[in-house]
C-alpha positions as CSV (number, residue, x, y, z in Angstrom):
1,M,0.0,0.0,0.0
2,P,1.5,3.4,-1.0
3,A,2.3,5.9,1.8
4,L,0.3,9.1,1.9
5,A,2.3,12.2,1.1
6,V,2.3,14.9,3.7
7,R,3.1,18.4,2.7
8,I,5.2,20.3,5.2
9,G,5.9,24.0,4.8
10,G,4.2,27.3,4.6
11,D,3.1,27.1,1.0
12,R,-0.7,27.4,1.4
13,R,-2.4,27.5,-1.9
14,P,-6.2,27.7,-2.0
15,E,-7.8,24.3,-2.5
16,P,-9.2,24.1,-6.0
17,R,-11.6,21.4,-5.0
18,R,-13.5,23.8,-2.7
19,D,-14.8,25.7,-5.8
20,L,-16.0,22.5,-7.3
21,V,-17.9,21.6,-4.1
22,D,-19.4,25.1,-3.8
23,L,-20.6,25.1,-7.4
24,V,-22.3,21.7,-7.1
25,I,-23.9,22.6,-3.7
26,A,-25.3,25.8,-5.3
27,R,-26.9,23.9,-8.1
28,L,-28.3,21.2,-6.0
29,S,-29.6,23.4,-3.2
30,A,-32.0,25.0,-5.6
31,E,-33.3,21.7,-6.8
32,F,-33.5,20.0,-3.3
33,A,-34.9,22.9,-1.1
34,T,-36.2,20.5,1.5
35,V,-32.8,19.0,2.2
36,P,-30.9,20.9,4.9
37,A,-27.7,22.7,3.8
38,T,-25.5,20.7,6.1
39,V,-26.8,17.4,4.8
40,L,-26.3,18.6,1.2
41,S,-22.8,19.9,1.7
42,R,-21.7,16.7,3.5
43,L,-23.2,14.5,0.8
44,V,-21.5,16.5,-2.0
45,A,-18.1,16.4,-0.1
46,D,-18.5,12.7,0.4
47,V,-19.2,12.0,-3.3
48,R,-16.1,14.1,-4.3
49,A,-14.0,12.2,-1.8
50,C,-15.3,8.8,-3.0
51,A,-14.6,9.7,-6.6
52,E,-11.1,10.8,-5.8
53,H,-10.5,7.6,-3.8
54,L,-11.6,5.5,-6.8
55,G,-9.2,7.3,-9.0
56,L,-11.9,8.9,-11.2
57,D,-11.5,12.2,-13.0
58,V,-13.4,14.4,-10.5
59,T,-15.4,17.0,-12.5
60,P,-18.4,19.1,-11.3
61,E,-20.6,17.1,-13.7
62,L,-19.7,13.8,-12.2
63,V,-20.0,14.9,-8.6
64,E,-23.4,16.6,-9.4
65,R,-24.8,13.5,-11.2
66,V,-23.8,11.1,-8.4
67,A,-24.9,13.5,-5.6
68,R,-28.3,14.0,-7.4
69,E,-28.9,10.3,-7.5
70,R,-28.1,10.0,-3.8
71,L,-30.4,13.0,-3.0
72,L,-33.2,11.5,-5.0
73,G,-32.9,8.3,-3.0
74,L,-32.9,10.3,0.2
75,V,-36.0,12.4,-0.7
76,N,-37.9,9.4,-2.2
77,S,-37.3,7.3,0.9
78,T,-39.0,9.8,3.2
79,P,-42.6,8.6,4.0
80,P,-45.2,10.7,2.2
81,R,-46.7,12.0,5.4
82,D,-43.3,13.5,6.5
83,R,-42.4,15.2,3.2
84,D,-44.3,18.3,4.2
85,G,-42.4,18.6,7.4
86,T,-45.4,18.3,9.7
87,G,-44.6,14.8,10.8
88,G,-48.0,13.6,9.8
89,R,-49.9,16.1,12.0
90,R,-52.9,17.9,10.5
91,P,-53.3,21.6,10.9
């Protein structure tokens, strides 16, 4: 198993992957308004990390497509009575 490289020094360049994550989060948050922002950002970051781990070319399109599928599964697995946020209670 290869060793992980550790960068030591003061050269702090901005992380280019942060822009990718922010772009995808902005697109998906408009489409999935019922999903909390913390859940959405964690899911997108997880998809990006998984794609990198698998050695894939991580592009905004790839991350967005996979994250959208996971979000659809999350939203569609919620029972219908809870989708409105009332927990099944009637007004």
